[in-house]
C-alpha positions in Angstrom: -0.4 -0.4 0.0 2.6 2.3 0.3 3.9 5.2 -2.6 4.9 8.2 -3.6 2.8 10.0 -6.3 3.3 13.3 -7.9 0.6 15.2 -9.3 0.6 18.9 -11.5 -2.1 20.8 -11.9 -2.7 23.9 -13.6 -4.1 27.6 -11.4 -6.4 29.1 -12.5 -4.8 32.8 -11.2 -1.3 33.5 -10.8 -1.9 34.9 -7.5 -2.8 32.1 -5.5 -0.1 31.8 -2.8 0.7 28.3 -0.8 -1.3 29.3 2.0 -4.8 30.2 -0.4 -3.8 26.5 -2.2 -3.4 25.0 1.4 -7.0 25.5 2.8 -8.3 24.6 -0.6 -6.4 20.9 0.0 -8.0 21.0 3.0 -11.5 21.3 1.5 -10.8 18.6 -1.0 -9.4 16.7 2.5 -12.7 17.1 4.8 -15.4 16.5 1.5 -13.8 13.4 0.3 -12.9 12.2 3.8 -15.7 13.2 5.7 -15.5 12.9 9.5 -13.0 10.0 9.0 -9.8 12.6 9.0 -7.3 13.3 11.2 -4.8 16.7 10.9 -1.2 15.9 12.3 0.7 18.4 10.9 0.9 21.3 8.7 3.8 23.6 8.5 6.3 25.7 6.0 9.0 23.8 4.4 11.0 23.8 0.9 11.5 21.6 -2.4 14.8 22.9 -4.6 14.8 26.0 -2.1 11.2 26.9 -2.9 9.1 27.6 -0.3 6.4 24.7 0.1 3.8 23.8 2.7 3.4 20.1 3.8 -0.1 18.8 5.1 0.3 15.3 7.1 -3.5 13.9 8.0 -4.2 10.2 8.9 -7.8 8.7 7.1 -9.4 5.5 7.0 -10.1 4.2 3.5 -11.5 0.4 2.9 -10.7 -0.5 6.1 -7.6 0.4 6.7 -5.9 3.4 8.7 -3.4 5.2 6.3 -1.5 7.9 6.3 -0.8 10.7 4.1 1.7 13.3 3.3 1.1 15.9 0.5 3.9 18.6 -0.1 3.4 21.5 -2.8 4.8 24.4 -4.1 3.4 26.5 -6.6 5.6 27.5 -9.2 4.6 29.8 -13.5 1.1 29.6 -12.4 1.3 25.1 -11.5 1.6 23.3 -8.1 3.7 20.6 -8.3 2.6 17.9 -5.3 4.3 15.0 -3.9 2.0 12.8 -2.1 3.0 9.8 0.1 0.5 7.3 1.4 1.2 4.3 3.7 -0.4 2.3 6.0 -0.6 4.3 9.2 2.0 1.5 10.9 3.8 1.5 8.4 4.1 5.5 8.3 7.7 5.5 9.6 9.5 2.7 8.5 9.2 4.6 4.8 9.0 8.4 5.5 12.8 8.3 4.9 12.9 7.0 1.3 9.7 9.0 0.7 11.3 12.0 1.5 14.7 11.5 -0.3 12.6 11.1 -3.3 11.1 14.3 -2.4 13.9 16.5 -1.5 15.7 15.1 -5.1 13.0 17.0 -7.1 14.4 20.0 -9.1 11.7 22.4 -10.4 13.1 23.9 -13.6 
C-alpha cells in the first residue's frame, strides 16, 4: 500500500499563494474524507529551495488506517505536489525513503 506519487495542477489564477492553495487542500481533504480524517501536521517547508507547504493527515479507507503526506509548491502558475501514502503502522518505516524522493526534486 505504500506509495509516492507526483501530480501537477494548473492554477486558474497567478495570484494563488501557498496559504490559499493549502486552504483548498484542506477543503478537498475534508470533502473527500468526511469525518474520518485527522490532521497531524501542517507546516512550511522547502522543495528545491522553493517555499513549500506540508500537510500530514490520517484517514481510513477500505478498512485500512492510512497516513498521508502532501507536500506542494507553486511555480509558474502550477502546483507541484508530492504525495506519500502508507498504512499508519508502516508510515515511519518508509518515511525517510519518501522524503529522499521528494528532496531529489528539481523544479525547472
